[in-house]
Jmol script that loads the backbone (N, CA, C; Angstrom):
load data "model"
ATOM      1  N   MET A   1     -15.881   1.385  -5.579  1.00  0.00           N
ATOM      2  CA  MET A   1     -15.309   1.046  -5.046  1.00  0.00           C
ATOM      3  C   MET A   1     -13.924   1.072  -6.876  1.00  0.00           C
ATOM      4  N   THR A   2     -14.634   1.859  -7.660  1.00  0.00           N
ATOM      5  CA  THR A   2     -13.765   2.978  -8.267  1.00  0.00           C
ATOM      6  C   THR A   2     -13.011   3.833  -8.336  1.00  0.00           C
ATOM      7  N   THR A   3     -13.744   4.108  -6.928  1.00  0.00           N
ATOM      8  CA  THR A   3     -12.476   5.554  -6.317  1.00  0.00           C
ATOM      9  C   THR A   3     -11.975   4.671  -5.932  1.00  0.00           C
ATOM     10  N   ASN A   4     -11.439   3.852  -5.247  1.00  0.00           N
ATOM     11  CA  ASN A   4     -10.577   2.732  -4.395  1.00  0.00           C
ATOM     12  C   ASN A   4      -9.460   2.281  -5.001  1.00  0.00           C
ATOM     13  N   THR A   5      -9.593   2.384  -6.635  1.00  0.00           N
ATOM     14  CA  THR A   5      -8.922   1.557  -7.471  1.00  0.00           C
ATOM     15  C   THR A   5      -7.089   2.733  -7.831  1.00  0.00           C
ATOM     16  N   PRO A   6      -8.318   4.313  -7.972  1.00  0.00           N
ATOM     17  CA  PRO A   6      -7.064   5.078  -8.182  1.00  0.00           C
ATOM     18  C   PRO A   6      -6.717   5.580  -7.163  1.00  0.00           C
ATOM     19  N   LEU A   7      -7.068   4.894  -5.627  1.00  0.00           N
ATOM     20  CA  LEU A   7      -6.629   5.613  -4.296  1.00  0.00           C
ATOM     21  C   LEU A   7      -5.395   5.058  -4.190  1.00  0.00           C
ATOM     22  N   THR A   8      -5.168   3.248  -4.091  1.00  0.00           N
ATOM     23  CA  THR A   8      -5.131   2.572  -3.549  1.00  0.00           C
ATOM     24  C   THR A   8      -3.747   2.382  -4.599  1.00  0.00           C
ATOM     25  N   MET A   9      -3.874   2.816  -6.220  1.00  0.00           N
ATOM     26  CA  MET A   9      -2.698   2.623  -7.025  1.00  0.00           C
ATOM     27  C   MET A   9      -1.789   3.743  -6.794  1.00  0.00           C
ATOM     28  N   THR A  10      -2.468   5.293  -6.097  1.00  0.00           N
ATOM     29  CA  THR A  10      -1.283   6.011  -5.573  1.00  0.00           C
ATOM     30  C   THR A  10      -1.077   5.902  -3.864  1.00  0.00           C
ATOM     31  N   ASN A  11      -1.276   4.742  -3.411  1.00  0.00           N
ATOM     32  CA  ASN A  11      -0.989   4.838  -2.033  1.00  0.00           C
ATOM     33  C   ASN A  11      -0.633   3.745  -2.503  1.00  0.00           C
ATOM     34  N   THR A  12       0.229   2.625  -3.202  1.00  0.00           N
ATOM     35  CA  THR A  12       1.539   1.684  -3.422  1.00  0.00           C
ATOM     36  C   THR A  12       2.700   2.176  -3.702  1.00  0.00           C
ATOM     37  N   PRO A  13       2.924   2.821  -4.176  1.00  0.00           N
ATOM     38  CA  PRO A  13       3.954   3.177  -4.387  1.00  0.00           C
ATOM     39  C   PRO A  13       4.428   4.524  -3.556  1.00  0.00           C
ATOM     40  N   ALA A  14       3.680   5.045  -3.071  1.00  0.00           N
ATOM     41  CA  ALA A  14       3.559   5.776  -1.872  1.00  0.00           C
ATOM     42  C   ALA A  14       4.015   5.054  -0.832  1.00  0.00           C
ATOM     43  N   ALA A  15       3.180   4.813  -0.431  1.00  0.00           N
ATOM     44  CA  ALA A  15       3.362   3.577   1.187  1.00  0.00           C
ATOM     45  C   ALA A  15       4.793   3.073   1.117  1.00  0.00           C
ATOM     46  N   ASP A  16       5.233   2.349  -0.035  1.00  0.00           N
ATOM     47  CA  ASP A  16       6.100   1.623  -0.779  1.00  0.00           C
ATOM     48  C   ASP A  16       7.209   2.103  -0.509  1.00  0.00           C
ATOM     49  N   ASP A  17       7.523   3.331  -0.351  1.00  0.00           N
ATOM     50  CA  ASP A  17       9.049   4.689  -0.601  1.00  0.00           C
ATOM     51  C   ASP A  17       8.825   4.699   0.700  1.00  0.00           C
ATOM     52  N   PRO A  18       8.296   5.809   0.949  1.00  0.00           N
ATOM     53  CA  PRO A  18       8.444   6.089   2.947  1.00  0.00           C
ATOM     54  C   PRO A  18       8.036   5.277   4.337  1.00  0.00           C
ATOM     55  N   ALA A  19       6.988   3.793   3.966  1.00  0.00           N
ATOM     56  CA  ALA A  19       7.267   3.012   4.523  1.00  0.00           C
ATOM     57  C   ALA A  19       7.946   1.926   4.934  1.00  0.00           C
ATOM     58  N   ALA A  20       8.670   1.986   3.147  1.00  0.00           N
ATOM     59  CA  ALA A  20       9.411   0.726   3.713  1.00  0.00           C
ATOM     60  C   ALA A  20      10.717   2.088   3.885  1.00  0.00           C
ATOM     61  N   VAL A  21      10.779   2.775   4.363  1.00  0.00           N
ATOM     62  CA  VAL A  21      12.497   3.498   4.578  1.00  0.00           C
ATOM     63  C   VAL A  21      12.358   4.406   6.053  1.00  0.00           C
ATOM     64  N   GLU A  22      10.956   4.319   6.314  1.00  0.00           N
ATOM     65  CA  GLU A  22      10.853   5.278   7.689  1.00  0.00           C
ATOM     66  C   GLU A  22      10.152   3.906   8.893  1.00  0.00           C
ATOM     67  N   LEU A  23       9.388   3.405   8.028  1.00  0.00           N
ATOM     68  CA  LEU A  23       8.995   2.066   9.235  1.00  0.00           C
ATOM     69  C   LEU A  23      10.054   0.500   8.677  1.00  0.00           C
ATOM     70  N   PRO A  24      10.149  -0.252   9.179  1.00  0.00           N
ATOM     71  CA  PRO A  24      10.178  -2.438   9.485  1.00  0.00           C
ATOM     72  C   PRO A  24       9.778  -2.923   8.753  1.00  0.00           C
ATOM     73  N   PRO A  25      10.300  -3.637   8.291  1.00  0.00           N
ATOM     74  CA  PRO A  25       9.594  -4.457   7.064  1.00  0.00           C
ATOM     75  C   PRO A  25       8.536  -4.861   7.850  1.00  0.00           C
ATOM     76  N   THR A  26       7.621  -4.932   8.927  1.00  0.00           N
ATOM     77  CA  THR A  26       6.187  -5.124   9.129  1.00  0.00           C
ATOM     78  C   THR A  26       5.737  -3.987   8.295  1.00  0.00           C
ATOM     79  N   GLN A  27       5.791  -2.852   7.966  1.00  0.00           N
ATOM     80  CA  GLN A  27       4.984  -2.059   7.299  1.00  0.00           C
ATOM     81  C   GLN A  27       4.466  -2.596   6.368  1.00  0.00           C
ATOM     82  N   PRO A  28       5.133  -3.164   5.207  1.00  0.00           N
ATOM     83  CA  PRO A  28       5.375  -3.282   3.930  1.00  0.00           C
ATOM     84  C   PRO A  28       4.610  -4.576   4.093  1.00  0.00           C
ATOM     85  N   ILE A  29       4.579  -4.851   4.827  1.00  0.00           N
ATOM     86  CA  ILE A  29       3.416  -7.277   4.982  1.00  0.00           C
ATOM     87  C   ILE A  29       2.131  -6.220   5.285  1.00  0.00           C
ATOM     88  N   ASP A  30       2.412  -4.975   5.897  1.00  0.00           N
ATOM     89  CA  ASP A  30       0.436  -5.377   6.392  1.00  0.00           C
ATOM     90  C   ASP A  30       0.385  -4.262   5.485  1.00  0.00           C
ATOM     91  N   ILE A  31       0.797  -3.821   4.091  1.00  0.00           N
ATOM     92  CA  ILE A  31       0.721  -3.087   3.026  1.00  0.00           C
ATOM     93  C   ILE A  31      -0.278  -4.256   2.236  1.00  0.00           C
ATOM     94  N   THR A  32       0.027  -5.757   1.757  1.00  0.00           N
ATOM     95  CA  THR A  32      -0.118  -6.459   1.857  1.00  0.00           C
ATOM     96  C   THR A  32      -1.732  -7.177   1.239  1.00  0.00           C
ATOM     97  N   PRO A  33      -2.078  -7.109   2.541  1.00  0.00           N
ATOM     98  CA  PRO A  33      -4.282  -7.893   2.111  1.00  0.00           C
ATOM     99  C   PRO A  33      -4.448  -6.095   1.607  1.00  0.00           C
ATOM    100  N   PHE A  34      -3.986  -4.878   1.952  1.00  0.00           N
ATOM    101  CA  PHE A  34      -4.511  -3.879   0.926  1.00  0.00           C
ATOM    102  C   PHE A  34      -4.064  -3.963  -0.387  1.00  0.00           C
ATOM    103  N   LEU A  35      -3.433  -4.412  -0.937  1.00  0.00           N
ATOM    104  CA  LEU A  35      -3.387  -4.765  -2.278  1.00  0.00           C
ATOM    105  C   LEU A  35      -4.353  -5.999  -2.697  1.00  0.00           C
ATOM    106  N   SER A  36      -4.508  -6.837  -2.020  1.00  0.00           N
ATOM    107  CA  SER A  36      -5.161  -8.674  -2.030  1.00  0.00           C
ATOM    108  C   SER A  36      -6.527  -7.695  -2.491  1.00  0.00           C
ATOM    109  N   HIS A  37      -7.175  -6.543  -1.384  1.00  0.00           N
ATOM    110  CA  HIS A  37      -8.380  -6.042  -1.300  1.00  0.00           C
ATOM    111  C   HIS A  37      -9.104  -5.990  -2.670  1.00  0.00           C
ATOM    112  N   THR A  38      -7.711  -5.336  -3.498  1.00  0.00           N
ATOM    113  CA  THR A  38      -7.745  -4.214  -4.749  1.00  0.00           C
ATOM    114  C   THR A  38      -8.430  -4.823  -5.864  1.00  0.00           C
ATOM    115  N   SER A  39      -7.687  -6.473  -5.735  1.00  0.00           N
ATOM    116  CA  SER A  39      -7.495  -6.772  -6.502  1.00  0.00           C
ATOM    117  C   SER A  39      -8.839  -8.433  -6.734  1.00  0.00           C
TER     118      SER A  39
END
end "model"
wireframe off; spacefill off
backbone 0.3
color backbone group
């Protein structure tokens, strides 16, 4: 769980930039469940 916290933190900004520009709004919505799981 501790290893998932930092990994998700780095994945949030990194995936938010390329995913939002490379993929449509359908991708960012898929990341929502990931953030909820970390919370």
